Steps between C-alpha positions, in 0.01 A plus 500: 500500500515828688528870447712768671346827625709707253398277211136527613515877499661504155226266371229733652649803323567341162213263450146640529351149514717417800390823661131420445538147636674624809243765570211257463678242722569756768137603470390143586747502790355828618143381502615181676627736766166666549271204449693195618790600734258673755369151586823433677470788743112526525478330831790698653319817422142390579601384858700815540824314570659746253402819326429485129804703409735283714348179367538617134868590564561160670329317204724672249816395688386139554360461143858572370656260758255234399585541141878499575506201732260279312679566170822394660335170613320430173330671205235233441203735523649741249586219264148356516351835393772559248440159328121489536427624148690512164459816306677351201808579300384837358655742754301793381163335523592335823596840657172660380305203650681528835434879515133436419479248790664743742259777392210259565630410855540866588136585381355198686687580819409872507134417439490255793693751724239764426241281663731408782518132404835318567551320177796260450758666284667162466201354332439823296861461375454138412163553331617803304807328367303189407231687324753706298698188408188320380393808297842529336517130397131441452485200737618324819831382344664811657413387854735281699263260667750371755569854632132582494424201709724651773279804500185293556674314780586836650137622473379208706794505736483869580125481577482176695835525685439872575158432664616191686824654626316815625241295681764266652747785595243703693361190685855407594574855640174491693581171650857605608386832650163376632580575867686827429352843551423634157592856594843395630574319164386792286836668487680180414256417223537847353881446468436149366261636241765747373709192448216327322440786273873520413494131431198538273664787310818289467307215350304726271826613355624142470187401304373807304839669455636198320200480276518852384876499461479202276255687274723811519797304361284321251382836365848628467634193327205497255541882423861431426411232252597201715217240492699191605631595848421194716629636831623814674670643805311768694726793567488683837418835336180349357397365841557853648304666220197271522494529878514873487215532244292243687550704824404819312175329381412394857543854623288648229191269508544223756267646761186389315609139494626510860150617608324216305726218618601609844186677625186421290533121456575400863542712812827366640665522841879535515572131565264408217680724264833336592347156442385602151835654410713204614260241348495679158875559497566141580290384206681748269835370622411147418374597152804705419744223596306253283478750208121510495377857408211565740293819566611691808153661493322158512737371769470804731123550457415133559722500800305794640178309418627193688589710801151662505324159446687346792284707731170476313409513130301821550820673606589515127324762281402266232369781274860633473619145448244453222628803312862381534425150376313641213787717401736197533274279286474766232868582485604200285226530230466882530871591488576228255240625259619860553856384414359317193325806369780738576733296281259534210475872565878553535571296188244707303643832624866408478 
């Protein structure tokens, strides 16, 4: 299934439930822009390879390109999220449950952002949807175990591969340029890091863009009363809309996350920032091709940890890492419980 832009506008104007669902979905995309997308450009800004304004503009463009290109190759990530839970055959209740989940995700993300903690919006999305589906059906029967298994694989993959790839990439660069004057290579690495930041933004769009567009279309179909759509085509107008809103979110609130990830956790040199970007983007590319929904936050931050640890363990500010890991650990039960409770509240009110 798909939906044209004109049809979408007509639905927005004529169906308040569609309008509410779209607003909440775009709210989730917006907070992803200010809490998750900044990870892609954090190292570019922290090493001063780019200004924050230029990096944000670049991220917006490459987020869109990532969504566009990866969607043409495959839509596996979007389909995994789309099919992860079953809200049932009652379209009205299903729509209310989805709206409750989206509200919970926004509340969780904004709270974490206030404290400067880069939470994973991917995992908040997954937890919120799961909690709301369980609340609606009163049990685990609403959860697709096979699709959820991919999420768990992605959690391990994004953390272990990110750290290992970051560690290995910086060691390889140091070995290749061991006899070169660092000052003479600085200019080249600044240009290379711009490429690395663009690559990261591209892969963020490929991963997270697909997840949120899958939910966007799910919400529209449910609000229209269609509960049995098993597949969809992602239209270009939706790719552009999500990329624009995500870029807006990064420009509004991304600086706090950029500081936490790119400056507070590890003090990076330009070549180290390039190593972290390329390592993390490579892991995301592998995950997107295989259809495993991973966290761009986990992948990028663990890649930076790996780069810092390659020099010495004390180069990493483990106090910052501890706060990040605590937020990651709490996201599944915390956002899941919030989604569960919001469904009860929304059902009572509506």
